[in-house]
C-alpha positions in Angstrom: 0.0 0.0 0.0 1.0 3.6 -0.4 -0.2 7.1 0.6 -2.0 9.1 -2.0 -4.3 12.2 -2.3 -7.3 11.3 -4.4 -10.0 13.4 -6.1 -13.5 12.5 -5.0 -15.8 15.1 -6.5 -15.6 18.6 -7.9 -15.2 21.3 -5.3 -14.4 18.9 -2.5 -11.0 18.6 -0.9 -8.7 15.8 -2.0 -8.8 12.8 0.3 -5.7 11.3 1.9 -6.0 7.5 1.4 -4.0 4.3 1.6 -4.3 2.8 -1.9 -2.6 -0.2 -3.5 0.8 0.5 -5.0 0.7 0.2 -8.8 1.9 -3.0 -10.3 4.4 -2.6 -13.1 3.1 -3.6 -16.6 4.9 -4.1 -20.0 6.3 -0.9 -21.4 5.8 1.0 -18.2 8.0 2.1 -15.3 7.1 2.1 -11.6 8.4 5.4 -10.2 9.1 6.4 -6.6 7.9 10.0 -6.5 10.3 12.4 -4.9 8.6 15.7 -5.9 5.4 16.7 -7.7 4.6 20.2 -8.8 1.1 21.7 -8.2 -0.1 23.0 -11.5 -3.2 25.2 -12.2 -4.4 22.3 -14.4 -4.7 20.3 -11.2 -6.8 23.1 -9.8 -9.1 22.9 -12.9 -9.5 19.1 -12.3 -10.3 19.6 -8.6 -12.7 22.5 -9.2 -14.5 20.6 -11.9 -13.5 22.9 -14.8 -12.1 19.8 -16.6 -14.9 17.3 -16.9 -15.0 13.5 -16.4 -11.7 12.7 -14.8 -11.0 9.1 -14.0 -12.9 8.2 -10.8 -10.8 8.7 -7.7 -8.0 10.0 -9.8 -4.6 10.8 -8.2 -3.8 14.3 -9.6 -0.3 15.6 -10.4 1.6 15.8 -13.7 4.9 17.6 -12.8 6.5 14.5 -11.4 10.1 13.8 -10.6 11.2 10.5 -9.2 13.4 7.4 -9.4 12.7 4.3 -11.4 11.8 1.6 -8.9 10.9 -1.2 -11.3 10.9 -1.8 -15.1 8.2 -3.4 -17.1 8.9 -5.8 -19.8 10.3 -4.2 -22.9 11.6 -1.0 -21.3 15.2 -0.4 -22.4 15.5 3.5 -22.2 15.8 3.6 -18.4 17.4 1.6 -15.6 16.4 1.1 -12.0 17.5 4.1 -10.0 17.4 6.6 -12.9 15.9 10.0 -12.2 13.1 10.8 -14.6 10.3 13.3 -15.2 6.7 12.5 -16.0 4.6 15.3 -17.7 0.9 15.9 -18.6 1.0 13.9 -21.8 0.9 10.3 -20.7 0.0 8.5 -23.9 -1.4 8.8 -27.5 -2.8 6.4 -30.1 0.2 6.8 -32.4 -1.9 6.1 -35.5 -4.3 9.0 -36.1 -3.7 11.9 -38.5 -2.6 14.2 -35.7 0.0 11.7 -34.4 1.2 11.0 -38.0 1.8 14.7 -38.6 3.7 15.4 -35.4 0.7 16.9 -33.6 0.3 14.2 -31.0 -0.8 16.9 -28.5 -4.1 17.0 -30.5 -4.7 13.2 -30.5 -8.3 12.5 -29.8 -7.4 9.4 -27.8 -4.6 11.0 -25.8 -4.3 10.1 -22.1 -3.2 12.7 -19.5 -1.3 12.2 -16.3 -3.3 13.2 -13.2 -6.6 13.3 -15.3 -7.1 9.9 -16.9 -3.8 8.3 -15.6 -3.0 8.4 -11.9 -0.4 11.0 -11.2 2.1 12.2 -8.7 0.2 13.2 -5.6 1.3 9.8 -4.2 4.4 7.9 -3.0 4.6 5.9 -6.3 3.2 6.2 -9.8 3.1 4.1 -13.0 4.0 5.7 -16.3 4.4 4.7 -20.0 8.2 4.8 -20.4 7.8 6.4 -23.9 6.4 9.5 -22.3 9.0 9.9 -19.6 12.2 11.9 -19.8 15.6 12.1 -18.0 16.2 15.2 -16.0 19.4 17.0 -16.9 21.3 19.7 -15.1 22.0 20.2 -11.4 18.4 20.7 -10.4 17.2 19.2 -7.1 14.1 17.1 -7.5 12.0 19.9 -6.1 13.5 22.5 -8.4 13.0 20.2 -11.4 9.3 19.5 -10.8 7.9 22.8 -12.3 9.9 22.2 -15.5 7.6 19.3 -16.4 4.5 21.5 -17.1 5.0 25.2 -16.2 8.3 24.9 -18.2 7.0 22.7 -21.1 3.8 24.6 -21.7 5.7 27.9 -21.3 8.2 26.7 -23.9 5.5 25.7 -26.4 3.7 29.1 -25.8 6.9 31.0 -26.4 7.5 29.2 -29.6 4.0 30.1 -30.7 4.8 33.7 -30.1 7.3 33.6 -32.9 10.3 35.9 -32.9 8.7 38.6 -30.8 11.3 41.0 -29.5 8.8 42.7 -27.1 6.9 40.0 -25.3 4.0 40.6 -22.8 3.2 38.0 -20.2 -0.1 38.1 -18.5 -0.4 36.3 -15.2 3.1 36.1 -13.5 3.0 32.7 -11.9 4.9 29.4 -12.3 4.9 29.2 -16.1 5.6 33.0 -16.5 8.6 33.0 -14.2 10.2 30.3 -16.3 9.3 31.7 -19.6 10.7 35.1 -18.6 14.1 33.6 -18.0 14.1 31.9 -21.4 12.9 35.0 -23.2 15.7 37.1 -21.6 18.2 34.4 -22.5 17.0 34.8 -26.1 17.4 38.6 -26.0 13.7 39.5 -25.8 12.2 42.3 -23.7 9.7 41.1 -21.2 6.7 43.1 -20.1 4.9 41.6 -17.1 1.2 42.0 -16.4 0.0 41.0 -12.9 -3.1 41.3 -10.9 -3.8 45.1 -10.4 -1.8 46.3 -7.4 0.2 43.1 -6.9 3.5 44.8 -6.1 5.1 41.6 -4.9 4.6 39.9 -8.2 5.8 43.0 -10.1 9.0 43.1 -8.0 9.4 39.3 -8.7 9.1 40.0 -12.4 11.6 42.8 -12.3 14.1 40.6 -10.5 13.8 38.2 -13.4 14.6 40.9 -16.0 11.3 42.4 -16.9 11.8 45.8 -18.5 8.3 46.9 -17.4 5.7 45.7 -15.0 2.1 46.7 -14.3 -1.4 45.6 -13.6 -3.4 43.8 -16.3 -5.6 46.9 -16.5 -2.6 49.0 -17.6 -1.0 49.3 -21.1 2.8 49.0 -21.7 4.8 52.1 -22.8 5.2 50.6 -26.3 3.2 48.2 -28.5 4.1 44.5 -28.0 5.1 42.1 -30.8 3.3 39.2 -28.9 1.6 38.4 -25.7 1.2 35.1 -23.7 -1.7 34.8 -21.3 -1.2 32.3 -18.5 -4.0 33.5 -16.2 -7.3 31.6 -16.9 -9.2 34.9 -17.4 -10.9 35.4 -20.7 -11.2 39.1 -20.2 -7.5 39.4 -20.7 -7.8 38.5 -24.4 -9.2 41.8 -25.6 -6.7 43.7 -23.4 -3.8 41.8 -24.9 -5.1 42.4 -28.4 -5.2 46.1 -27.5 -1.6 46.0 -26.5 0.0 44.1 -29.4 0.9 45.8 -32.7 -0.6 45.1 -36.1 0.5 41.6 -37.1 1.0 40.7 -33.4 0.2 37.4 -31.8 -1.8 36.6 -28.6 -1.2 33.1 -27.2 -3.5 31.6 -24.7 -1.4 29.2 -22.7 -3.9 27.6 -20.4 -6.0 24.4 -20.8 -9.0 26.2 -19.4 -10.1 29.9 -19.5 -13.2 31.7 -18.5 -15.4 33.1 -21.3 -13.8 35.7 -23.6 -16.1 38.8 -23.7 -17.2 40.3 -26.9 -14.9 43.0 -28.3 -14.8 45.3 -31.3 -13.4 44.0 -34.5 -10.7 46.8 -34.6 -8.9 45.0 -31.8 -8.4 41.9 -34.1 -8.1 43.8 -37.3 -4.6 44.5 -38.6 -3.8 40.8 -39.0 -3.5 40.2 -35.3 -3.8 36.5 -34.3 -5.2 34.7 -31.3 -3.8 31.2 -30.7 -4.4 28.5 -28.1 -1.9 26.0 -26.7 -3.2 22.5 -26.4 -1.1 20.2 -24.2 2.5 19.4 -25.3 4.4 16.9 -27.5 7.4 14.8 -26.5 9.5 16.9 -28.8 8.6 19.9 -26.7 9.9 18.0 -23.7 13.2 17.0 -25.3 13.8 20.6 -26.5 13.0 22.3 -23.3 14.7 19.9 -20.9 17.8 20.3 -23.0 17.5 24.1 -23.1 16.7 24.7 -19.4 20.2 23.9 -17.9 21.8 26.1 -20.6 19.9 29.3 -19.7 20.1 28.2 -16.8 16.4 28.3 -15.7 16.1 28.6 -12.0 12.7 27.8 -10.4 11.3 29.5 -7.4 9.5 26.9 -5.3 7.5 26.6 -2.1 7.4 23.0 -0.7 4.5 21.3 1.0 4.1 17.8 2.5 2.0 15.5 0.4 -0.7 15.5 3.0 -0.9 19.3 2.6 -1.9 19.1 -1.0 -5.2 20.9 -0.3 -3.4 23.8 1.3 -1.1 24.1 -1.7 -4.1 24.1 -4.1 -5.8 26.8 -2.0 -2.7 28.9 -2.0 -2.5 28.6 -5.7 -6.2 29.4 -6.1 -5.9 32.6 -4.0 -2.7 33.8 -5.7 -0.5 33.5 -2.6 2.4 31.8 -4.4 5.5 33.4 -5.9 6.8 30.8 -8.3 5.6 27.2 -8.0 4.2 24.9 -5.3 5.8 21.4 -5.0 4.6 18.4 -3.0 7.2 16.2 -1.3 6.0 12.7 -0.3 
């Protein structure tokens, strides 16, 4: 048996339970979890924004741990290896999306902490093809946010193109990683926070932002692109207002509140709105190779596994600077 935090129903706290430790199966690895990041997507699962999770699902998809046992046919890893397990946990491998290198759009994809039990537990089972070695001198806790905040941030930044002036709306876990990569690539970062959130603005400045302000403010110069990490649909018209003609607005979350109607002139001028859907294994390979070169440094707040509900509450209420990480 093992300790785990399980989802019971939308809006209810996670339940701490003793559950059977997973049995290793062919093609899979049994992983002893040493750290698991707390992502806003976990919050969307717990709050019922993402529908029909697996019953009694164990959330968590920013997982770092050690391989405890190998299933038949696994040759990429050895017992004792440190690996990371992200949101994308499996795909069909045969549909048009998978064949065209868009496995993130596979209709039969399976996601860690949503359809596949995740890392809010002492052990987890994962398909070895969707796991990755962790490079660099990161501790397990420091590495955990790279597995989603980092990967989704990386995909969002690539969707923003070659933007020299980049706006980031919602300065949380993903934003504090993306800002470091953007500065490494020579871009200017403009950080938008909750109105009046001076602590977040000071945090953004410490990471190299050339301007900070509330989401209700406009930057001193038009932006080439903007990435919205906050799940607030009302930010889309504001971001469109702040990007130049031909600019790009990237919505980086898996869930967002309704986007209010806005006048066509905000979109006119060949501005583009894009969404980011999940990630690919290629995203993981690229970013986990890049992160130590920057080097990306993660700001983390640790919680005991049994304090997962408190970590989720702190995330929901905007109390965190950087990322929350559970430690079994």
